[in-house]
Structures are given as C-alpha cells and as structure tokens.
C-alpha positions as CSV (number, residue, x, y, z in Angstrom):
1,M,35.6,145.0,99.1
2,S,35.9,141.3,98.6
3,D,37.9,139.1,100.6
4,Q,39.0,137.2,97.8
5,G,36.6,134.5,98.6
6,N,37.9,133.7,101.9
7,L,35.6,133.1,104.6
8,R,36.2,135.4,107.3
9,I,34.1,135.0,110.5
10,A,34.2,138.0,113.6
11,P,35.9,137.3,116.4
12,L,34.3,137.0,119.8
13,K,35.0,140.1,122.2
14,G,34.8,140.5,125.9
15,P,32.0,138.7,127.7
16,L,31.0,136.9,124.5
17,R,34.6,135.3,124.1
18,L,34.6,134.2,127.9
19,A,30.9,132.5,127.3
20,G,32.2,131.1,124.0
21,N,35.1,129.5,125.9
22,I,33.3,128.2,128.5
23,L,30.4,126.7,126.3
24,W,33.1,125.2,124.0
25,V,34.5,123.5,127.2
26,L,31.3,122.0,128.2
27,F,30.1,120.8,124.7
28,G,33.4,119.1,123.4
29,G,36.4,121.3,123.9
30,L,37.6,119.4,127.2
31,F,37.7,115.9,125.2
32,M,39.4,117.3,122.5
33,A,41.9,119.0,124.8
34,I,42.4,115.5,126.6
35,G,43.0,113.9,123.3
36,W,45.5,116.2,122.4
37,A,47.1,115.9,125.9
38,V,47.2,112.1,125.6
39,A,48.9,112.2,122.1
40,G,51.6,114.6,123.8
41,I,52.0,112.1,126.7
42,L,52.5,109.2,124.0
43,S,54.6,111.3,122.1
44,F,57.0,112.1,125.1
45,L,57.4,108.1,125.7
46,T,60.4,108.2,123.2
47,I,63.1,110.6,122.9
48,I,62.4,111.3,119.7
49,G,58.8,112.1,120.1
50,I,59.5,115.1,122.2
51,P,58.8,117.9,119.6
52,W,55.6,116.3,118.7
53,G,54.7,116.0,122.4
54,I,55.4,119.7,122.8
55,A,53.2,120.6,119.9
56,A,50.4,118.5,121.0
57,F,50.6,120.2,124.5
58,R,50.5,123.4,122.9
59,I,47.5,122.7,120.8
60,A,45.8,121.1,123.8
61,S,46.1,124.5,125.4
62,F,44.5,126.2,122.4
63,S,41.5,123.4,121.9
64,L,40.7,123.9,125.6
65,W,40.3,127.6,125.1
66,P,40.2,128.7,121.6
67,F,38.3,132.1,121.4
68,G,40.5,135.1,121.5
69,R,43.3,133.1,120.1
70,E,44.7,131.7,117.1
71,M,47.4,129.3,115.7
72,V,49.8,130.8,113.2
73,D,52.9,129.8,111.5
74,R,55.9,130.4,113.6
75,K,58.7,132.5,111.9
76,Q,61.7,130.0,111.0
77,G,64.4,129.8,108.8
78,T,64.7,127.3,106.0
79,A,66.7,124.7,107.8
80,M,63.7,124.8,110.6
81,K,61.0,125.0,108.0
82,T,62.4,121.7,106.0
83,L,62.4,120.1,109.6
84,S,58.9,120.9,110.6
85,L,57.7,119.8,107.1
86,V,59.4,116.3,107.6
87,G,57.8,116.1,111.2
88,N,54.8,117.1,110.1
89,I,54.6,114.1,107.4
90,L,55.6,112.0,110.1
91,W,52.8,113.1,112.4
92,V,50.4,112.5,109.8
93,V,51.6,108.9,109.2
94,I,51.6,108.2,112.6
95,G,48.4,109.6,114.3
96,G,47.7,113.3,113.1
97,W,44.9,111.8,111.1
98,W,43.0,110.3,114.0
99,I,42.8,113.7,115.7
100,A,41.7,115.4,112.5
101,L,39.0,112.8,112.0
102,G,37.8,113.6,115.6
103,H,37.7,117.2,115.0
104,L,36.0,116.7,111.4
105,V,33.4,114.3,113.1
106,S,32.6,116.9,115.9
107,A,32.6,119.6,113.4
108,V,29.9,117.9,111.3
109,L,27.9,117.1,114.4
110,L,28.2,120.5,115.7
111,A,27.1,122.5,112.4
112,L,23.8,120.2,112.3
113,T,22.3,123.0,114.8
114,I,22.7,126.7,114.4
115,V,24.2,127.4,117.5
116,G,26.7,124.7,117.0
117,I,28.1,126.4,113.9
118,P,31.0,128.8,115.5
119,F,32.2,125.7,117.4
120,A,32.0,123.6,114.4
121,W,34.4,126.4,112.9
122,Q,36.7,125.8,115.5
123,H,36.7,122.3,115.0
124,V,37.7,122.8,111.2
125,K,40.4,124.6,112.1
126,L,41.8,122.4,114.7
127,A,41.4,119.9,112.1
128,G,43.6,121.7,109.9
129,I,46.3,122.1,112.6
130,S,46.1,118.4,113.0
131,F,48.1,117.8,110.2
132,T,50.6,120.5,110.9
133,P,51.4,120.7,114.7
134,L,54.8,121.7,114.3
135,G,56.3,125.2,113.4
136,K,53.2,126.8,115.0
137,E,52.3,129.1,117.8
138,I,49.4,130.6,119.7
139,V,48.8,134.5,119.4
140,P,45.9,136.6,120.6
141,I,43.2,138.1,118.4
142,G,42.7,141.8,118.8
C-alpha cells in the first residue's frame, strides 16, 4: 500500500515521453549535456582520466534525453565496486560537485514553476549521479 515513504513519479509514456524530452532539451537539457561532454573531454586529456571521461559521456547522453530511461548501478564484483568507490571519491573532489551544483541550481529554478517540476526532478536525479558517475549504466523504463 505505502511505498515506505519513497517518492515515486510515474514515468512518461509514448508521445508524452517524446514531448517531455523535446521540452527538456529546449529548457536546459542541452546545456547540461554540453557540460557533461566538456567534463568528458577534460577527463580524456590524461590517460588516467579515461574512465571518468567514458562515464561523463554516458551521463551526457542520459542528460540530453532522460525521460524513458534511468541510471542504475551496474552489476560488478567486489574489486570493481571498490575501484568505482575510490574513483567516485576522486571525481567529487576534482569536479563532480560543480556539475551537481549546476543541476541543483537548475532544479530550484525549474521547481519555482508548476510546469517545471518534472524537469526539476530530473535535475535532482542528475545531481545525485554527479557524485557517483562510475559504476552506472542506462536502462530503459517500461
């Protein structure tokens, strides 16, 4: 009956999903995707940054067209989970918090309007992903 206090927003379906994604791109999703792509390019400048670059480009594609997909934890062994944890900590220290801050500011601005609430919710989810980009994968919803 109750969802243990978790807030669940019904996913968009069909033409509504397409419309949501188009509006998302027009009202800020493109800028966030470009931000993630820039983070990916900067990460690729060094050999050691390639894993973060790959994750940044994955999230850039997700932040460009988020409705109908979600980011979930990738199934990994203990060693890879440990490496992802260490990599995510480094990511937060180096620059992940800047991207998270951009998503949170966008979420607050969009939440000020009733129409912008679904977009604000996407930005909140992307802000969470900004702290842990490694060890994630994109999966379709429904």
